[in-house]
C-alpha positions as a printed NumPy array, in Angstrom:
array([[ 45.22 ,  22.772, 134.159],
       [ 45.799,  21.212, 130.698],
       [ 49.435,  20.837, 129.694],
       [ 49.073,  23.289, 126.781],
       [ 47.733,  25.972, 129.124],
       [ 50.491,  25.297, 131.642],
       [ 53.054,  25.724, 128.879],
       [ 51.534,  29.029, 127.804],
       [ 51.496,  30.205, 131.401],
       [ 55.146,  29.297, 131.957],
       [ 56.889,  30.254, 128.696],
       [ 55.987,  33.96 , 128.778],
       [ 53.086,  33.856, 126.325],
       [ 50.743,  35.382, 128.873],
       [ 53.188,  38.243, 129.265],
       [ 52.961,  38.901, 125.522],
       [ 49.159,  38.897, 125.75 ],
       [ 49.192,  41.196, 128.765],
       [ 51.822,  43.466, 127.251],
       [ 49.918,  43.631, 123.995],
       [ 46.669,  44.612, 125.695],
       [ 48.542,  47.17 , 127.774],
       [ 50.153,  48.557, 124.624],
       [ 46.767,  48.907, 122.947],
       [ 45.325,  50.716, 125.963],
       [ 48.447,  52.865, 126.147],
       [ 48.09 ,  53.867, 122.492],
       [ 44.521,  55.038, 123.087],
       [ 45.505,  56.904, 126.256],
       [ 48.335,  58.596, 124.368],
       [ 45.922,  59.824, 121.697],
       [ 43.359,  60.859, 124.308],
       [ 45.924,  62.921, 126.197],
       [ 47.064,  64.666, 123.037],
       [ 43.594,  65.056, 121.518],
       [ 41.946,  66.441, 124.642],
       [ 44.853,  68.747, 125.469],
       [ 45.217,  70.225, 121.976],
       [ 41.732,  69.945, 120.408],
       [ 40.875,  68.615, 116.922],
       [ 42.508,  71.351, 114.818],
       [ 45.784,  71.484, 116.769],
       [ 45.829,  67.678, 116.988],
       [ 45.746,  67.329, 113.173],
       [ 49.572,  67.575, 112.847],
       [ 50.013,  65.024, 115.631],
       [ 47.55 ,  62.684, 113.901],
       [ 49.571,  63.07 , 110.693],
       [ 52.827,  62.39 , 112.588],
       [ 51.339,  59.289, 114.185],
       [ 50.179,  58.122, 110.764],
       [ 53.694,  58.567, 109.34 ],
       [ 55.152,  56.768, 112.349],
       [ 52.724,  53.864, 112.029],
       [ 53.381,  53.57 , 108.304],
       [ 57.152,  53.494, 108.767],
       [ 56.965,  51.085, 111.693],
       [ 54.641,  48.613, 110.033],
       [ 56.025,  48.92 , 106.488],
       [ 59.734,  48.916, 107.312],
       [ 60.403,  48.196, 110.969],
       [ 57.948,  45.341, 111.547],
       [ 59.533,  43.368, 108.652],
       [ 62.925,  44.016, 110.277],
       [ 61.582,  42.682, 113.581],
       [ 60.123,  39.579, 111.962],
       [ 63.278,  38.956, 109.934],
       [ 65.252,  39.118, 113.177],
       [ 62.817,  36.683, 114.83 ],
       [ 63.146,  34.222, 111.946],
       [ 66.936,  34.616, 111.754],
       [ 67.443,  34.052, 115.486],
       [ 64.915,  31.188, 115.606],
       [ 66.821,  29.35 , 112.868],
       [ 70.163,  30.312, 114.49 ],
       [ 71.465,  31.973, 111.349],
       [ 73.893,  34.825, 110.782],
       [ 73.897,  37.636, 108.23 ],
       [ 71.257,  40.131, 107.177],
       [ 72.635,  43.1  , 109.123],
       [ 73.385,  45.11 , 105.991],
       [ 69.892,  44.596, 104.577],
       [ 68.313,  45.591, 107.883],
       [ 70.495,  48.717, 108.062],
       [ 69.411,  49.76 , 104.575],
       [ 65.721,  49.352, 105.441],
       [ 66.115,  51.31 , 108.689],
       [ 68.07 ,  54.058, 106.928],
       [ 65.354,  54.408, 104.308],
       [ 62.778,  54.746, 107.075],
       [ 64.704,  57.459, 108.913],
       [ 65.44 ,  59.489, 105.788],
       [ 62.003,  58.971, 104.271],
       [ 60.103,  60.072, 107.381],
       [ 62.241,  63.184, 107.824],
       [ 62.037,  64.26 , 104.19 ],
       [ 58.293,  63.619, 103.937],
       [ 57.466,  65.64 , 107.03 ],
       [ 59.797,  68.443, 105.99 ],
       [ 58.389,  68.645, 102.45 ],
       [ 54.764,  68.53 , 103.604],
       [ 55.086,  70.599, 106.779],
       [ 52.853,  73.372, 105.437],
       [ 50.092,  70.961, 104.381],
       [ 50.04 ,  68.431, 107.208],
       [ 52.181,  69.839, 110.038],
       [ 51.075,  73.459, 110.497],
       [ 54.354,  74.741, 109.062],
       [ 56.34 ,  73.407, 112.055],
       [ 59.825,  72.191, 111.065],
       [ 60.174,  70.629, 114.513],
       [ 57.932,  67.761, 113.436],
       [ 60.598,  66.667, 110.926],
       [ 63.211,  66.415, 113.693],
       [ 60.763,  64.464, 115.833],
       [ 59.983,  62.119, 112.933],
       [ 63.663,  61.271, 112.431],
       [ 64.171,  60.619, 116.143],
       [ 60.988,  58.542, 116.366],
       [ 61.996,  56.225, 113.519],
       [ 65.545,  55.79 , 114.838],
       [ 64.405,  54.949, 118.379],
       [ 61.618,  52.661, 117.195],
       [ 64.099,  50.85 , 114.924],
       [ 66.019,  50.031, 118.081],
       [ 62.771,  48.754, 119.589],
       [ 62.016,  46.569, 116.54 ],
       [ 65.43 ,  44.874, 116.419],
       [ 65.469,  44.427, 120.185],
       [ 62.018,  42.829, 120.27 ],
       [ 62.989,  40.577, 117.379],
       [ 65.929,  39.253, 119.368],
       [ 63.837,  38.81 , 122.499],
       [ 61.201,  36.775, 120.629],
       [ 63.756,  34.796, 118.611],
       [ 65.483,  33.718, 121.821],
       [ 62.028,  32.936, 123.27 ],
       [ 62.297,  35.661, 125.895],
       [ 58.554,  36.157, 125.58 ],
       [ 58.192,  37.541, 129.081],
       [ 60.643,  40.348, 128.323],
       [ 58.984,  40.973, 124.958],
       [ 55.602,  41.48 , 126.58 ],
       [ 56.982,  43.734, 129.298],
       [ 58.816,  45.9  , 126.763],
       [ 55.696,  46.313, 124.634],
       [ 53.482,  47.336, 127.534],
       [ 55.906,  49.55 , 129.44 ],
       [ 57.053,  51.492, 126.387],
       [ 53.423,  52.25 , 125.483],
       [ 52.57 ,  53.442, 128.981],
       [ 55.742,  55.498, 129.218],
       [ 54.643,  57.418, 126.121],
       [ 51.529,  58.511, 127.985],
       [ 53.487,  59.62 , 131.045],
       [ 56.042,  61.469, 128.924],
       [ 53.307,  63.174, 126.91 ],
       [ 51.727,  64.528, 130.098],
       [ 55.11 ,  65.729, 131.367],
       [ 56.217,  67.278, 128.078],
       [ 52.887,  69.097, 127.677],
       [ 53.551,  70.761, 131.015],
       [ 56.79 ,  72.152, 129.605],
       [ 55.364,  73.212, 126.235],
       [ 51.687,  72.919, 125.33 ],
       [ 52.3  ,  71.964, 121.675],
       [ 51.908,  69.029, 119.337],
       [ 55.689,  68.782, 118.997],
       [ 55.875,  68.011, 122.734],
       [ 53.508,  65.088, 122.226],
       [ 55.686,  63.945, 119.325],
       [ 58.824,  63.846, 121.48 ],
       [ 57.064,  61.5  , 123.892],
       [ 56.471,  59.16 , 120.959],
       [ 60.131,  59.369, 119.963],
       [ 62.075,  58.811, 123.17 ],
       [ 59.982,  56.182, 124.987],
       [ 61.464,  53.174, 123.066],
       [ 64.873,  53.84 , 124.638],
       [ 63.541,  52.081, 127.747],
       [ 63.959,  48.819, 125.793],
       [ 67.672,  48.827, 126.611],
       [ 66.848,  48.064, 130.242],
       [ 66.141,  44.435, 129.225],
       [ 69.588,  43.996, 127.597],
       [ 68.198,  42.555, 124.346],
       [ 71.577,  42.562, 122.571],
       [ 73.481,  40.365, 124.994],
       [ 75.026,  37.241, 123.454],
       [ 72.852,  34.15 , 123.975],
       [ 73.842,  31.645, 121.288],
       [ 74.629,  28.227, 122.733],
       [ 75.013,  25.998, 119.652],
       [ 78.595,  25.326, 118.529],
       [ 77.581,  24.204, 115.03 ],
       [ 78.51 ,  26.395, 112.036],
       [ 75.748,  28.893, 111.28 ],
       [ 74.096,  29.14 , 107.889],
       [ 73.868,  32.701, 106.607],
       [ 70.376,  34.144, 106.18 ],
       [ 70.144,  36.347, 103.087],
       [ 67.962,  39.237, 104.148],
       [ 67.707,  41.179, 100.898],
       [ 64.987,  39.267,  99.06 ],
       [ 63.1  ,  38.347, 102.22 ],
       [ 62.955,  41.982, 103.347],
       [ 62.178,  43.239,  99.841],
       [ 59.103,  41.037,  99.565],
       [ 58.047,  41.735, 103.132],
       [ 58.491,  45.502, 102.778],
       [ 56.446,  45.603,  99.561],
       [ 53.721,  43.516, 101.211],
       [ 53.731,  45.692, 104.309],
       [ 53.68 ,  48.877, 102.254],
       [ 50.562,  47.834, 100.389],
       [ 48.829,  46.437, 103.482],
       [ 49.616,  49.318, 105.778],
       [ 48.706,  52.015, 103.279],
       [ 45.314,  50.335, 103.247],
       [ 45.259,  50.063, 107.017],
       [ 46.507,  53.362, 108.389],
       [ 46.671,  55.903, 105.569],
       [ 42.925,  56.573, 105.691],
       [ 43.312,  60.015, 107.316],
       [ 45.71 ,  61.146, 104.593],
       [ 43.428,  59.713, 101.897],
       [ 40.458,  61.598, 103.347],
       [ 42.454,  64.836, 103.291],
       [ 43.135,  64.345,  99.583],
       [ 39.38 ,  64.129,  98.919],
       [ 38.   ,  66.613, 101.455],
       [ 39.99 ,  69.291, 103.31 ],
       [ 37.339,  69.995, 105.963],
       [ 39.158,  71.069, 109.138],
       [ 39.132,  68.336, 111.796],
       [ 37.952,  65.539, 109.473],
       [ 41.421,  63.985, 109.441],
       [ 41.302,  63.714, 113.234],
       [ 37.807,  62.16 , 113.18 ],
       [ 38.848,  59.458, 110.718],
       [ 42.17 ,  58.926, 112.489],
       [ 40.747,  58.314, 115.96 ],
       [ 37.936,  56.121, 114.577],
       [ 40.34 ,  53.855, 112.713],
       [ 42.617,  53.789, 115.753],
       [ 39.742,  52.738, 117.994],
       [ 38.922,  49.741, 115.799],
       [ 42.596,  49.035, 115.196],
       [ 42.81 ,  47.144, 118.505],
       [ 42.812,  43.68 , 116.84 ],
       [ 45.689,  44.78 , 114.602],
       [ 47.719,  46.234, 117.471],
       [ 47.209,  43.073, 119.508],
       [ 47.954,  40.772, 116.581],
       [ 51.142,  42.571, 115.564],
       [ 52.642,  41.835, 118.958],
       [ 51.254,  38.29 , 119.082],
       [ 53.06 ,  37.565, 115.799],
       [ 56.229,  37.383, 117.858],
       [ 54.734,  34.331, 119.593],
       [ 53.274,  32.839, 116.419],
       [ 56.21 ,  33.155, 114.023],
       [ 58.812,  31.005, 115.867],
       [ 56.669,  27.806, 115.899],
       [ 55.446,  28.463, 112.35 ],
       [ 59.077,  28.842, 111.28 ],
       [ 59.881,  25.525, 112.902],
       [ 56.966,  23.855, 111.103],
       [ 58.256,  25.196, 107.802],
       [ 61.821,  24.067, 108.544],
       [ 60.518,  20.571, 109.348],
       [ 58.517,  20.412, 106.092],
       [ 55.108,  20.258, 107.808],
       [ 53.321,  22.228, 105.1  ],
       [ 49.938,  20.567, 105.725],
       [ 49.831,  22.024, 109.24 ],
       [ 50.619,  25.482, 107.912],
       [ 47.949,  25.217, 105.186],
       [ 45.383,  24.293, 107.826],
       [ 46.23 ,  27.45 , 109.765],
       [ 45.805,  29.615, 106.668],
       [ 42.309,  28.187, 106.125],
       [ 41.36 ,  28.729, 109.776],
       [ 42.303,  32.394, 109.603],
       [ 40.288,  32.873, 106.411],
       [ 37.188,  31.277, 107.915],
       [ 37.592,  33.449, 111.002],
       [ 37.36 ,  36.584, 108.843],
       [ 34.231,  35.388, 107.064],
       [ 32.507,  34.816, 110.4  ],
       [ 33.891,  37.805, 112.274],
       [ 33.6  ,  40.674, 109.769],
       [ 29.779,  40.928, 109.677],
       [ 29.612,  40.729, 113.462],
       [ 32.228,  43.463, 113.758],
       [ 30.315,  45.689, 111.332],
       [ 27.154,  45.432, 113.401],
       [ 29.012,  46.099, 116.641],
       [ 30.897,  48.993, 115.069],
       [ 27.736,  50.703, 113.904],
       [ 26.054,  50.377, 117.294],
       [ 28.97 ,  51.078, 119.633],
       [ 31.593,  52.888, 117.569],
       [ 30.222,  56.462, 117.5  ],
       [ 29.387,  56.356, 121.214],
       [ 32.823,  54.972, 122.115],
       [ 34.654,  57.64 , 120.121],
       [ 32.506,  60.378, 121.655],
       [ 33.14 ,  59.017, 125.154],
       [ 36.895,  58.713, 124.718],
       [ 37.727,  61.751, 122.602],
       [ 34.748,  64.107, 122.807],
       [ 31.692,  64.854, 120.654],
       [ 33.709,  66.752, 118.019],
       [ 35.484,  63.494, 117.071],
       [ 32.302,  61.38 , 116.678],
       [ 32.022,  59.469, 113.345],
       [ 28.883,  58.358, 111.529],
       [ 27.495,  54.864, 112.048],
       [ 28.191,  53.747, 108.483],
       [ 31.833,  54.756, 108.54 ],
       [ 32.29 ,  53.08 , 111.92 ],
       [ 30.736,  49.851, 110.588],
       [ 33.035,  49.733, 107.545],
       [ 36.08 ,  50.462, 109.688],
       [ 35.265,  47.727, 112.226],
       [ 34.635,  45.069, 109.562],
       [ 37.796,  45.987, 107.692],
       [ 39.934,  45.682, 110.803],
       [ 38.752,  42.114, 111.389],
       [ 39.599,  41.168, 107.808],
       [ 42.975,  42.903, 108.14 ],
       [ 43.697,  40.942, 111.315],
       [ 42.962,  37.649, 109.572],
       [ 45.188,  38.677, 106.65 ],
       [ 48.033,  39.502, 108.999],
       [ 47.743,  36.109, 110.71 ],
       [ 47.386,  34.113, 107.501],
       [ 50.377,  35.934, 106.048],
       [ 52.574,  34.4  , 108.744],
       [ 52.373,  31.106, 106.877],
       [ 54.139,  32.708, 103.917],
       [ 56.588,  34.561, 106.163],
       [ 57.529,  31.353, 107.988],
       [ 58.214,  29.658, 104.665],
       [ 60.218,  32.621, 103.374],
       [ 57.704,  33.215, 100.559],
       [ 57.457,  36.944, 101.1  ],
       [ 57.293,  37.714,  97.375],
       [ 54.003,  35.796,  97.264],
       [ 52.839,  37.853, 100.22 ],
       [ 53.819,  41.022,  98.382],
       [ 51.847,  40.   ,  95.287],
       [ 48.735,  39.384,  97.404],
       [ 48.894,  42.791,  99.066],
       [ 49.634,  44.636,  95.841],
       [ 46.503,  43.047,  94.392],
       [ 44.508,  44.154,  97.431],
       [ 45.873,  47.681,  97.167],
       [ 44.881,  47.844,  93.495],
       [ 41.336,  46.761,  94.37 ],
       [ 41.152,  49.487,  97.044],
       [ 42.245,  52.166,  94.552],
       [ 39.564,  51.052,  92.109],
       [ 36.972,  51.091,  94.898],
       [ 37.848,  54.739,  95.639],
       [ 37.003,  55.907,  92.127],
       [ 33.174,  55.986,  92.359],
       [ 32.312,  59.288,  94.061],
       [ 29.492,  57.741,  96.072],
       [ 29.046,  58.924,  99.641],
       [ 31.102,  61.269, 101.785],
       [ 34.906,  61.204, 101.837],
       [ 35.15 ,  59.199, 105.058],
       [ 32.72 ,  56.518, 103.839],
       [ 34.446,  56.248, 100.449],
       [ 37.794,  55.654, 102.14 ],
       [ 36.4  ,  53.123, 104.634],
       [ 34.539,  51.218, 101.906],
       [ 37.672,  51.055,  99.745],
       [ 39.626,  49.836, 102.766],
       [ 37.278,  46.87 , 103.237],
       [ 37.353,  45.954,  99.53 ],
       [ 41.143,  45.966,  99.456],
       [ 41.506,  43.963, 102.656],
       [ 39.07 ,  41.307, 101.435],
       [ 40.891,  40.924,  98.114],
       [ 44.247,  40.621,  99.842],
       [ 42.958,  37.995, 102.284],
       [ 41.657,  35.819,  99.461],
       [ 45.015,  36.035,  97.667],
       [ 46.975,  35.239, 100.859],
       [ 44.862,  32.205, 101.741],
       [ 45.123,  30.884,  98.179],
       [ 48.919,  31.294,  98.251],
       [ 49.168,  29.851, 101.762],
       [ 47.254,  26.713, 100.829],
       [ 49.187,  26.149,  97.612],
       [ 52.34 ,  24.106,  97.236],
       [ 55.51 ,  25.488,  98.769],
       [ 57.94 ,  27.13 ,  96.384],
       [ 60.798,  29.212,  97.762],
       [ 61.11 ,  32.826,  96.733],
       [ 64.809,  32.696,  97.152]])
């Protein structure tokens, strides 16, 4: 076995891969359990709750996780106050949004607001814990946490539905499962260096990262809410939601693999090896150019059948919408990977500018009222992702200039 493969097999990387795949499967099983038990109309509030959860996690909590990875990798102190502010905004924002829109998105159920608050708080614990595990190179534990938490959501959903056959029951499974993370003792002290620690200022880093994540994730996972704003046909939100979730597998896998990618990229940046980082940015861009057309073809042929098989005929999308969604997810995956070059270098404001530009392109692409609501949203998603990827690769291959 080559030395590089032996290293990957021994340092826990394979556990991250396995845990990531398990987490992706677990996410689909969780939606299948809820969707099949409740039906499309009753599942609409759960789909909206999952969308809010995904937005908060990827916009606010994933930056917290990656900041913690970078901070621990560089053996720096500080940043706790900035992380607390971001987490607090997520908890309050999710609760207020669900409460204020309960009649429109959540069938008038106030219980969804309580679930939303609990879900963000518990998943914030998960984000910080995984950041510490990856920063200390406990990749095996990171992978196990990711996979087991996802599977536990499925088990809890089945159990909670036996107690109360409601969407709120499914929501509580989403909320409490991350508490299992504590079994791996992620917050135990592990620092071994006796040298004075440089303080890592988290404010500007997290500001740029949060803005970038907000723009990117609104493009990525707000499609169901965008469709509802254009067409209020009952059940359409669920159709778009499950379709985007099906093709979201590369994103789900990549988000966990970032924990393995960011530490070495951070080291390259700290050592001034910018040429190596630029080469990676180009590779990710080329991968999108090659992969997106192939994904579109596969999505059109397999997507509707796969959704029908997994969720039932009432959730089946059209071929065109499935093709757009599949292509866009490949581009989004490449953007996420290429963005790690800027994250490793601490240039998150550049990353934010790229995603804001992509978001603006997506908004403009939504304006022409051509095609049905689901196709308009999917087409705008692809346009925005492509624009953002171009901007990220251009920034990643340019000269390094600190944002701080």
